[in-house]
C-alpha positions as CSV (number, residue, x, y, z in Angstrom):
1,M,60.8,75.5,26.9
2,A,61.9,72.4,28.8
3,M,59.2,70.1,30.1
4,L,58.8,70.1,33.9
5,T,57.9,67.0,35.8
6,R,57.0,66.8,39.5
7,R,60.3,65.0,40.1
8,T,62.4,67.8,38.5
9,L,60.3,70.5,40.1
10,M,60.7,69.1,43.6
11,K,64.4,68.6,43.2
12,G,64.7,72.2,42.0
13,A,62.7,73.5,45.0
14,L,64.7,71.5,47.5
15,V,68.2,72.0,46.4
16,V,69.2,75.1,44.3
17,G,71.9,77.7,44.5
18,A,75.6,77.6,45.3
19,Y,78.1,79.1,47.8
20,A,80.2,82.0,46.7
21,G,83.9,81.6,47.6
22,G,86.3,83.3,49.9
23,M,86.5,83.8,53.7
24,G,85.0,86.8,55.4
25,L,84.1,88.3,58.8
26,A,80.7,87.6,60.2
27,G,78.7,90.6,61.3
28,Q,80.7,93.1,59.2
29,L,78.4,95.9,58.1
30,G,79.1,98.9,55.8
31,K,81.6,97.2,53.6
32,P,81.0,95.5,50.2
33,A,82.6,92.1,49.8
34,S,85.8,91.9,47.8
35,A,84.6,88.8,45.9
36,R,84.7,88.1,42.2
37,A,81.2,87.3,40.8
38,A,80.8,83.6,40.9
39,T,77.1,83.8,39.8
40,T,75.3,85.5,36.9
41,L,71.6,86.1,37.2
42,L,69.7,86.9,34.1
43,T,66.3,88.6,34.2
44,R,64.1,87.5,31.3
45,R,60.6,86.8,30.1
46,T,59.4,83.2,30.0
47,D,56.4,80.9,29.6
48,A,55.3,79.5,32.9
49,L,53.3,76.3,33.7
50,I,51.1,77.9,36.4
51,T,47.7,76.6,35.4
52,D,46.2,73.7,33.3
53,K,45.3,76.2,30.6
54,G,48.7,76.0,28.9
55,P,51.7,78.2,29.3
56,T,51.2,81.6,30.8
57,R,53.0,84.0,28.4
58,A,55.3,86.9,29.4
59,A,56.1,85.8,33.0
60,M,59.3,87.2,34.3
61,T,62.0,85.1,36.0
62,Y,65.6,85.1,37.1
63,G,68.1,82.6,35.8
64,D,67.9,79.7,33.3
65,A,65.1,77.7,34.8
66,E,61.4,78.6,34.9
67,V,61.2,79.3,38.6
68,P,63.7,81.8,40.2
69,P,66.5,80.0,41.9
70,V,67.0,79.8,45.6
71,L,70.3,81.7,46.2
72,R,72.4,80.1,48.8
73,M,75.0,82.0,50.8
74,R,76.9,81.5,54.1
75,R,77.0,83.9,57.0
76,G,80.2,85.9,57.0
77,V,81.4,84.6,53.6
78,P,81.6,87.1,50.7
79,F,79.0,86.7,48.0
80,A,79.1,88.2,44.5
81,L,76.6,88.1,41.7
82,R,76.3,89.9,38.4
83,L,72.8,90.9,37.4
84,E,72.3,90.8,33.6
85,N,69.0,92.5,32.5
86,G,67.4,90.7,29.6
87,L,64.2,92.6,29.9
88,D,63.1,95.5,27.7
89,E,62.8,97.8,30.8
90,P,65.0,98.9,33.7
91,T,65.3,96.7,36.8
92,T,67.4,96.2,40.0
93,V,67.8,93.7,42.8
94,H,66.9,94.4,46.4
95,W,68.2,91.9,49.0
96,H,65.2,91.9,51.3
97,G,66.2,91.6,55.0
98,L,70.0,91.5,54.4
99,R,71.9,94.2,56.4
100,I,74.4,95.0,53.7
101,D,76.3,97.9,52.2
102,N,73.9,100.7,51.2
103,R,75.3,100.8,47.7
104,M,74.1,97.2,47.2
105,D,70.5,97.8,48.3
106,G,69.0,98.0,44.8
107,V,66.8,101.2,45.1
108,P,67.1,103.3,41.9
109,F,68.6,106.7,42.4
110,L,68.7,106.4,46.1
111,T,71.4,103.8,46.2
112,Q,72.2,102.9,42.5
113,P,71.3,103.8,38.9
114,Y,68.8,101.8,36.9
115,V,70.0,98.6,35.2
116,Y,68.7,99.2,31.8
117,G,67.8,96.4,29.4
118,G,71.0,94.8,28.0
119,D,73.1,96.2,30.8
120,G,74.4,94.6,34.0
121,F,75.3,95.4,37.6
122,D,77.7,93.7,40.0
123,Y,76.4,93.1,43.5
124,A,79.0,92.1,46.1
125,F,78.5,91.9,49.9
126,T,79.1,89.7,52.9
127,P,75.8,88.6,54.6
128,P,76.2,89.1,58.3
129,D,73.1,87.1,59.3
130,A,72.0,83.5,58.8
131,G,68.3,82.9,58.0
132,T,65.7,83.0,55.3
133,F,65.5,86.2,53.1
134,W,64.5,87.0,49.6
135,Y,65.3,89.1,46.5
136,H,63.2,91.1,44.2
137,P,63.3,94.3,42.0
138,H,62.7,97.8,43.3
139,C,61.9,99.1,39.8
140,N,58.4,98.9,38.1
141,T,57.9,96.8,41.2
142,L,54.2,95.9,40.9
143,E,54.5,94.7,37.3
144,Q,57.9,92.9,37.7
145,M,57.1,91.2,41.0
146,G,53.5,90.5,39.8
147,R,54.9,88.6,36.8
148,G,57.3,86.5,38.9
149,L,60.5,88.4,39.8
150,A,60.9,87.2,43.4
151,G,63.3,84.5,44.7
152,V,64.3,83.1,48.1
153,I,67.7,83.5,49.7
154,V,69.0,81.0,52.2
155,V,72.0,82.2,54.3
156,E,73.4,79.2,56.1
157,D,75.4,78.8,59.3
158,P,77.7,75.7,59.7
159,A,76.3,75.5,63.2
160,D,72.7,75.1,62.1
161,P,71.0,71.9,63.4
162,V,70.8,69.0,61.1
163,F,67.3,68.3,59.6
164,D,66.2,65.2,57.7
165,A,65.0,67.4,54.8
166,E,64.7,71.1,53.9
167,I,61.9,72.5,51.7
168,V,61.9,76.1,50.5
169,L,58.5,77.6,49.7
170,N,58.0,80.8,47.7
171,L,54.3,81.7,48.3
172,R,52.7,84.0,45.9
173,D,49.6,84.8,43.8
174,W,49.2,85.6,40.1
175,R,46.7,87.9,38.4
176,L,45.5,85.6,35.6
177,G,42.3,85.4,33.6
178,G,40.3,82.3,32.8
179,D,42.6,81.6,29.9
180,G,45.6,81.5,32.1
181,Q,47.1,84.8,30.8
182,F,47.9,87.9,32.7
183,I,45.3,90.5,33.4
184,A,45.8,94.1,34.8
185,Q,48.0,94.0,37.9
186,F,45.8,96.4,40.0
187,K,42.5,98.2,40.2
188,P,42.7,101.8,41.6
189,R,39.7,101.3,43.9
190,D,41.4,98.2,45.4
191,A,44.8,99.9,45.7
192,A,43.1,102.5,47.9
193,R,41.9,99.7,50.2
194,A,43.5,96.4,50.9
195,G,45.1,96.0,47.5
196,T,44.3,94.0,44.4
197,F,44.4,90.2,45.0
198,G,45.6,87.6,42.6
199,T,43.4,84.9,41.1
200,V,45.7,81.9,41.2
201,R,47.6,80.9,44.4
202,T,50.9,79.0,44.2
203,A,53.9,77.7,46.1
204,N,57.1,77.6,43.9
205,W,54.9,78.6,40.9
206,R,52.6,75.5,41.3
207,Q,49.1,75.1,42.6
208,T,49.2,72.9,45.7
209,P,52.4,71.0,45.1
210,Q,53.3,67.9,47.1
211,Y,56.7,67.2,48.6
212,D,58.0,63.9,50.0
213,A,59.9,63.8,53.3
214,P,61.0,61.0,55.7
215,A,58.2,59.7,57.9
216,G,58.7,60.7,61.5
217,G,61.5,63.0,60.4
218,L,62.2,66.7,61.0
219,V,61.9,69.1,58.1
220,R,63.0,72.7,57.9
221,L,60.4,74.6,56.1
222,R,61.7,78.0,54.9
223,I,58.6,80.1,53.9
224,A,58.8,83.4,52.1
225,A,55.6,85.4,51.5
226,T,56.5,87.1,48.2
227,D,53.1,88.1,47.0
228,V,52.4,91.8,46.2
229,T,49.2,91.9,48.3
230,R,48.0,88.8,50.2
231,I,48.2,88.5,53.9
232,L,48.2,84.9,55.2
233,T,47.1,83.1,58.4
234,L,49.2,80.0,58.4
235,N,48.5,76.6,60.1
236,V,49.7,73.0,59.6
237,D,47.2,70.2,59.5
238,G,48.2,66.6,60.1
239,A,51.6,67.3,61.7
240,D,53.3,69.3,64.5
241,A,55.2,72.4,63.6
242,L,57.3,74.8,65.6
243,V,58.2,78.4,64.6
244,I,62.0,78.5,65.0
245,A,62.8,81.8,63.2
246,A,60.8,84.8,61.9
247,D,62.0,87.3,59.3
248,G,65.5,85.8,59.2
249,N,66.1,85.7,62.9
250,P,65.8,82.9,65.5
251,V,63.0,83.3,68.0
252,A,64.1,83.1,71.6
253,D,61.3,80.8,72.6
254,R,60.1,78.4,69.9
255,F,56.3,78.1,69.7
256,A,53.7,76.0,67.9
257,L,52.4,77.3,64.6
258,D,48.8,78.2,65.3
259,H,46.9,80.7,63.1
260,L,50.0,82.9,62.7
261,M,49.4,85.9,60.4
262,I,52.2,87.1,58.1
263,G,52.2,89.6,55.3
264,P,54.1,90.3,52.1
265,G,57.8,90.5,52.7
266,Q,57.8,88.3,55.9
267,R,59.4,84.9,56.3
268,L,59.0,82.0,58.7
269,D,61.2,79.0,59.4
270,L,59.3,76.0,60.7
271,A,60.5,72.7,62.2
272,L,57.9,70.3,60.8
273,R,57.7,66.8,62.4
274,M,56.4,64.5,59.6
275,P,53.6,62.0,60.3
276,E,54.7,58.5,61.5
277,T,53.0,56.4,58.8
278,E,54.3,56.1,55.2
279,G,51.9,57.8,52.8
280,A,50.3,60.0,55.5
281,I,49.8,63.6,54.4
282,A,50.3,66.9,56.2
283,A,49.3,70.2,54.8
284,L,50.3,73.9,55.1
285,M,47.0,75.8,55.2
286,D,46.0,79.5,54.9
287,L,43.0,80.1,57.2
288,R,42.5,83.7,56.2
289,G,39.5,84.5,54.1
290,T,36.1,82.8,53.6
291,K,37.4,79.3,53.6
292,P,40.7,77.5,54.3
293,T,43.1,77.0,51.4
294,T,45.6,74.2,51.1
295,L,48.9,75.8,49.9
296,V,51.3,72.7,50.0
297,T,51.1,69.1,51.1
298,F,53.8,66.9,52.5
299,R,53.8,63.1,52.1
300,A,55.6,60.8,54.6
301,T,57.9,58.2,53.0
302,G,59.7,55.2,54.4
303,A,59.9,53.8,57.9
304,S,59.6,56.3,60.7
305,L,62.7,58.0,61.9
306,K,61.0,58.7,65.2
307,R,62.5,62.1,65.6
308,N,61.4,64.5,68.4
309,L,60.9,68.2,68.0
310,Q,62.0,68.8,71.5
311,D,65.4,67.3,70.8
312,L,66.1,69.9,68.1
313,P,68.9,72.3,69.1
314,A,68.3,76.0,69.0
315,L,69.5,78.1,66.1
316,A,72.5,80.2,66.6
317,A,71.6,83.9,67.2
318,N,72.5,86.5,64.7
319,L,75.0,89.1,66.0
320,L,72.6,92.1,66.2
321,S,73.1,95.3,68.3
322,E,70.7,95.3,71.3
323,P,68.8,98.7,71.5
324,D,69.7,100.8,74.6
325,L,66.2,101.9,75.5
326,S,67.5,104.2,78.3
327,A,69.2,106.4,75.7
328,A,66.7,106.1,72.8
329,T,65.5,108.9,70.6
330,E,61.8,108.6,69.6
331,I,60.6,109.3,66.1
332,P,57.0,109.4,65.1
333,F,55.6,107.7,62.0
334,I,51.9,108.0,61.2
335,L,50.4,106.1,58.3
336,S,47.6,107.8,56.5
337,A,45.6,108.3,53.3
338,S,47.2,110.9,51.1
339,A,46.0,114.5,50.7
340,E,48.0,115.1,47.6
341,E,46.4,114.5,44.2
342,R,49.4,114.6,41.8
343,P,51.9,111.8,42.1
344,K,55.5,112.3,41.1
345,D,56.6,110.9,37.7
346,G,59.3,108.3,37.2
347,I,60.1,105.3,35.0
348,C,60.0,103.0,38.0
349,G,57.8,105.2,40.2
350,S,54.1,106.1,40.2
351,L,51.0,104.0,39.3
352,G,49.3,107.3,38.5
353,Y,47.7,107.8,41.9
354,N,48.5,108.9,45.4
355,F,46.3,107.1,48.0
356,W,48.7,106.6,50.9
357,A,51.3,108.6,52.9
358,I,53.7,108.4,55.9
359,N,53.7,111.5,58.1
360,K,51.3,113.1,55.5
361,V,54.0,112.9,52.8
362,P,53.3,110.5,49.9
363,W,56.3,109.4,47.8
364,A,55.9,107.3,44.6
365,D,59.6,106.2,45.0
366,D,62.3,105.4,42.5
367,S,62.1,109.1,41.3
368,G,65.2,111.0,40.2
369,D,64.5,113.7,42.8
370,P,63.4,111.8,46.0
371,T,61.9,113.6,48.9
372,A,64.0,114.5,52.0
373,P,64.4,111.7,54.6
374,L,61.7,111.4,57.2
375,A,64.4,111.1,59.9
376,E,68.2,111.5,60.2
377,M,69.9,109.2,62.7
378,K,73.4,109.1,64.1
379,A,75.3,105.8,63.6
380,G,75.5,103.7,66.7
381,R,72.6,105.3,68.6
382,T,69.3,103.8,69.6
383,Y,66.0,105.0,68.1
384,I,62.4,104.0,68.7
385,F,60.0,104.4,65.8
386,N,56.6,105.2,67.2
387,V,54.4,103.9,64.4
388,E,50.6,104.6,64.4
389,N,48.2,103.1,61.9
390,P,44.8,105.0,62.1
391,T,43.9,103.5,58.7
392,P,41.4,100.6,58.3
393,Q,43.9,98.4,56.5
394,V,46.8,96.1,57.6
395,H,50.2,97.2,56.4
396,P,53.4,95.1,56.4
397,L,56.1,97.7,57.0
398,H,59.6,96.9,55.8
399,L,62.8,98.7,56.7
400,H,65.8,98.2,54.5
401,G,69.3,97.7,55.8
402,L,68.5,97.6,59.6
403,A,66.8,95.3,62.1
404,F,64.4,96.4,64.7
405,K,62.6,94.9,67.8
406,P,58.8,95.4,67.9
407,M,57.7,96.4,71.4
408,N,54.6,97.7,73.2
409,S,51.7,97.2,70.8
410,N,48.3,98.3,71.9
411,K,46.6,95.6,69.7
412,Q,48.6,92.4,69.8
413,A,50.9,90.4,72.1
414,L,54.5,90.5,70.8
415,R,57.2,87.9,71.1
416,P,60.5,89.8,71.3
417,H,62.7,89.1,68.3
418,F,64.6,91.1,65.7
419,S,62.8,91.7,62.4
420,D,62.8,93.8,59.2
421,T,59.1,93.7,58.4
422,Y,56.2,94.4,60.8
423,L,52.6,93.7,60.1
424,I,50.7,96.6,61.7
425,L,47.0,96.2,62.4
426,P,44.3,98.8,61.9
427,D,44.3,101.3,64.8
428,E,47.5,99.8,66.2
429,K,50.3,101.8,67.8
430,V,53.6,100.0,68.1
431,Q,57.2,100.8,69.0
432,L,60.1,99.5,66.8
433,A,63.4,99.8,68.6
434,L,66.7,99.7,66.7
435,V,70.3,100.6,66.7
436,A,71.3,102.7,63.7
437,D,74.4,100.5,62.9
438,N,74.4,100.6,59.1
439,P,75.1,104.0,57.4
440,G,73.1,105.0,54.4
441,D,69.7,105.9,53.0
442,W,67.3,103.1,53.9
443,V,63.8,102.9,52.5
444,F,60.8,102.4,54.9
445,H,57.6,101.3,53.1
446,C,54.5,99.2,53.1
447,H,55.1,95.9,51.3
448,I,51.6,95.7,49.8
449,I,53.1,97.0,46.6
450,E,50.1,99.1,45.5
451,H,50.3,100.9,48.8
452,Q,54.1,101.4,48.3
453,K,53.7,102.7,44.8
454,T,50.8,105.0,45.7
455,G,52.6,106.8,48.4
456,M,53.3,104.8,51.6
457,T,57.0,105.0,51.1
458,S,59.8,107.1,52.5
459,Y,63.4,106.6,53.8
460,V,65.6,107.3,56.8
461,R,69.2,108.4,56.8
462,V,72.0,107.0,59.0
463,T,75.2,109.0,59.1
């Protein structure tokens, strides 16, 4: 295994990935890209330098380096990638947040077959939206994601504002024992509650890494919460930070980052104004839990650039269909504990328990005989998901292939913006408005993976 230094790690975290060639049409849904694979992505096991206890054995990664690469694409430009599975078990790739052709969505048996060990699969699509997204398996999900299979996607727009630096942060936990080796990924009693938490917290697979950026400069922080369980309450100490995009979409009115809660599957784009003085430190903090945790630090370098956050141009909006609320059809979704005792079997499916359900129907997912869709929607029409969470737990709800606007919560003030993942609070009722503009079978599930794999999963159909 190649030795990693802070210099090579920071370089890899800041600049990775490549564009895939060809011209395409922005906003085109329902069509795979006609692009020849310019990138091969290998899934494999590796030793990882996560703790000071020596290499953690049998981690899982994508690509040739230790940490999964940041995949860079351009809005409206065809992208193609061949997945080669070097694991001894099936896998797939789901492109979390990307509104692409259903055949490329990466859900076994619902949209594609397993990719068995030694086999490959060609993914090709044209990303219609610019922003921060991520990729991960939808097969043996808890184990594979828990061991490292999660990488960040950056879809760029040539019209994006110019920053003085960009830092991509993949935030996740690891379930490791005192010797730095993997322990069991979940405990049934925890899966029936908030989920089983990791023991080691990292950004880009390192504990509290530090990044350099120009003093007084503007940094674009692209943050992806890729953990299987942990919910974060984010704040920046020692610098000013504005939220400029959430879950891949620009926010209409930028706002200061202040105790903002995000869950697994969600992303934030921040404009960070670095401290004026060379050597000064700012920190990204998680304030959730019994004591604050420093996730990442940023060190100011050089003479101040004296940039101003208020001078930063707005991000270009993604071309999304605005829901027509006057003609909307309402669909109920009620989250609950499961009343069924016997989970379905499947290579990539059950953890052996049913604890959770949607509309009283649990689904272990990835089964060869999936349940019927919870809703069937007509292409081009507007729908409102009336989602209720009578459970005592928080659930980050992710909808594949479509984008919704959260509205009318009884528990929290909402800033209107398009999203694909909504963090619903205990006893909350919320409306998610969307246009069914992408045909196919789209999974709708909790992104606390133990909840997903013990029943809080289903799908909707757009025809």
